[in-house]
C-alpha positions in Angstrom: -0.2 -12.3 -13.9 -0.3 -14.4 -10.7 -0.1 -18.1 -11.0 -0.8 -20.6 -8.3 0.1 -24.3 -8.8 -0.7 -27.2 -6.5 -0.9 -24.9 -3.4 -1.6 -26.8 -0.2 -1.4 -25.6 3.4 -1.4 -27.6 6.7 -1.7 -26.5 10.3 -0.4 -29.6 12.0 -2.5 -32.5 10.8 -5.2 -30.2 9.5 -5.1 -29.5 5.8 -6.6 -26.0 5.2 -5.9 -25.7 1.5 -5.9 -28.7 -0.9 -4.0 -28.5 -4.2 -5.3 -25.1 -5.4 -4.6 -24.2 -9.0 -5.4 -20.7 -10.1 -4.3 -18.0 -12.6 -5.1 -14.3 -12.2 -4.6 -12.1 -15.2 -4.2 -8.3 -15.4 -7.3 -6.1 -15.8 -9.7 -8.5 -14.1 -11.4 -8.7 -10.7 -11.7 -12.1 -9.0 -14.0 -13.0 -6.1 -13.4 -15.8 -3.6 -16.4 -17.2 -1.9 -17.2 -19.9 0.6 -18.3 -20.4 4.2 -16.2 -19.3 7.2 -13.2 -21.4 7.7 -12.8 -22.7 4.1 -9.4 -21.1 3.7 -10.0 -17.8 2.0 -7.9 -15.8 4.4 -5.2 -18.5 4.4 -5.0 -18.4 0.7 -4.6 -14.6 0.7 -1.9 -14.9 3.4 0.0 -17.5 1.3 -0.1 -15.3 -1.8 1.2 -12.4 0.3 4.1 -14.4 1.6 2.8 -14.4 5.2 2.5 -18.1 5.4 4.6 -21.2 4.5 2.9 -23.5 2.0 3.5 -26.4 -0.3 3.2 -25.7 -4.1 4.2 -22.8 -6.2 3.1 -19.1 -6.5 4.6 -17.1 -9.3 4.0 -13.6 -10.7 5.0 -11.4 -13.6 6.5 -9.0 -11.1 8.9 -10.4 -8.5 9.0 -10.5 -5.6 5.3 -10.5 -5.6 4.9 -9.1 -2.1 6.7 -5.9 -3.2 3.9 -5.1 -5.7 0.9 -6.4 -3.6 -1.5 -4.3 -1.5 -3.1 -6.5 1.1 -6.2 -5.4 3.1 -6.8 -7.7 5.9 -10.1 -8.2 7.6 -8.7 -6.5 10.8 -5.8 -4.3 9.9 -3.1 -3.8 12.5 -2.1 -0.4 13.8 0.6 0.8 16.3 -1.1 2.4 19.3 0.6 5.8 18.9 0.4 6.4 15.1 -1.9 8.8 13.4 -3.8 8.1 10.2 -1.4 10.4 8.2 1.7 8.8 9.8 0.3 5.3 8.9 -0.2 6.3 5.3 3.3 7.8 5.1 4.8 4.6 6.7 3.3 2.4 4.1 4.2 4.7 1.2 7.7 5.0 2.5 8.0 1.2 2.3 7.3 1.4 -1.4 9.6 4.5 -1.8 6.6 6.6 -2.7 7.0 10.2 -1.8 3.4 11.1 -0.8 2.4 14.7 -0.7 -0.9 16.5 0.2 -2.4 13.5 1.8 -5.5 15.5 2.9 -6.4 16.1 -0.7 -6.4 12.4 -1.4 -8.4 11.5 1.8 -11.5 10.4 -0.2 -13.1 8.7 2.9 -12.8 11.9 4.9 -10.8 10.3 7.8 -9.5 12.2 10.8 -5.9 11.8 9.7 -4.4 13.7 12.7 -6.1 11.4 15.2 -4.5 8.1 16.4 -5.6 5.3 14.2 -6.1 3.0 17.3 -9.1 5.2 18.2 -10.8 4.7 14.8 -13.9 2.6 14.5 -13.7 -0.8 12.7 -14.9 0.7 9.5 -12.6 3.7 9.6 -9.6 1.5 10.3 -10.5 -0.5 7.2 -10.9 2.7 5.1 -7.5 4.0 6.3 -5.7 0.7 5.5 -7.3 0.7 2.0 -6.3 4.3 1.4 -2.7 3.5 2.4 -2.4 0.5 0.0 -4.0 2.4 -2.8 -1.5 5.3 -2.4 1.3 2.8 -2.5 0.6 2.4 -6.2 0.6 -1.4 -6.2 0.0 -3.6 -9.1 -2.0 -6.4 -7.3 -4.6 -6.0 -4.6 -6.1 -8.6 -2.3 -9.1 -7.3 -0.4 -10.4 -9.6 2.4 -13.9 -8.7 3.2 -13.5 -5.0 2.2 -17.3 -4.3 2.5 -17.9 -5.6 6.0 -18.3 -2.9 8.7 -18.1 0.0 6.2 -21.0 2.5 5.6 -23.1 2.4 2.4 -21.6 5.6 1.0 -18.0 4.3 1.5 -19.0 0.9 -0.1 -20.2 2.8 -3.2 -16.9 4.7 -3.3 -15.0 1.3 -2.9 -16.9 -0.3 -5.8 -15.9 2.6 -8.0 -12.3 2.2 -6.8 -12.4 -1.4 -7.7 -13.6 -0.6 -11.2 -10.9 2.1 -11.6 -8.2 -0.4 -10.6 -9.6 -2.8 -13.3 -9.4 0.0 -15.9 -5.8 0.6 -14.9 -5.0 -3.1 -15.7 -4.5 -4.2 -12.1 -5.3 -7.5 -10.6 -7.9 -7.3 -7.8 -8.8 -10.3 -5.6 -11.7 -10.0 -3.3 -13.5 -12.1 -0.7 -17.0 -11.1 0.5 -20.0 -12.7 2.2 -22.2 -10.2 0.4 -22.7 -11.9 -3.0 -24.2 -8.9 -4.7 -21.0 -6.9 -4.3 -19.0 -9.6 -6.0 -21.5 -10.0 -8.8 -21.4 -6.3 -9.5 -17.6 -6.0 -9.6 -16.1 -9.4 -10.4 -15.2 -11.0 -13.8 -14.8 -14.5 -12.2 -15.8 -16.1 -8.8 -14.0 -19.0 -7.3 -16.0 -21.2 -4.9 -14.0 -22.8 -2.1 -15.4 -25.6 0.1 -13.5 -27.2 3.0 -10.2 -26.0 1.5 -10.9 -27.4 -2.0 -11.4 -25.5 -5.2 -14.8 -26.5 -6.3 -15.3 -24.4 -9.4 -14.6 -21.1 -11.1 -17.4 -19.3 -12.8 -17.7 -16.4 -15.2 -20.2 -13.5 -15.0 -22.9 -15.2 -17.0 -23.0 -18.0 -14.4 -23.1 -15.9 -11.2 -26.9 -16.2 -10.6 -26.7 -20.0 -10.9 -23.7 -20.0 -8.5 -25.6 -17.9 -6.0 -28.6 -20.2 -6.1 -26.3 -23.2 -5.6 -24.7 -21.6 -2.6 -28.1 -20.9 -1.1 -29.3 -24.5 -1.5 -26.1 -25.8 0.2 -26.1 -23.3 2.9 -29.8 -23.3 3.8 -31.0 -26.8 3.0 -34.0 -27.5 5.4 -32.6 -25.3 8.3 -35.4 -22.7 8.1 -38.0 -25.5 8.5 -36.1 -26.8 11.5 -36.7 -23.5 13.3 -40.5 -24.3 13.2 -41.1 -20.5 13.0 -44.7 -19.4 13.9 
């Protein structure tokens, strides 16, 4: 369980998150949606302990960060570290003795190559592989489907389903609504840093239509396409 109570975050005078109250339970997949800049990544960084904040974040396993696998939109890699070394580094941080990495390389990455030379999608797949092999209990995946090929996205969706089966907590942000509707149990809508609503699976279609209406409005007509 992860519980968030009255979470607020400011950068100077700008309030990025406003009194967020959430509870994530084991064995469920949660989606976070909203336009760019609404605070999704900031929320994730607060949960991961990378940002100061006002409010309270508690979890059934403490400290939360020691049981959390965080996949950032743009993972960081040292310039002279291979894919295999990166995986070992992250596993060592969790006291996991990883063996036969090549046999667990489901994305078929060139693990003996410097990670800094990887494409954007390959970097994301490497970072995901590493946090999975850490054997975490909680997972936050920030835009995991962006920049990744179709075949790998299929694998990723099955990984998410498996994590749910293993009673983990998975929290995902994505601009591709279909990927969330296929994997999530609940979806939270953020707008301008505020928690607008949380909907369950039977309401996903209604939420998608609502988001389209808000985002599109009469913008297509303004283009006066001919």
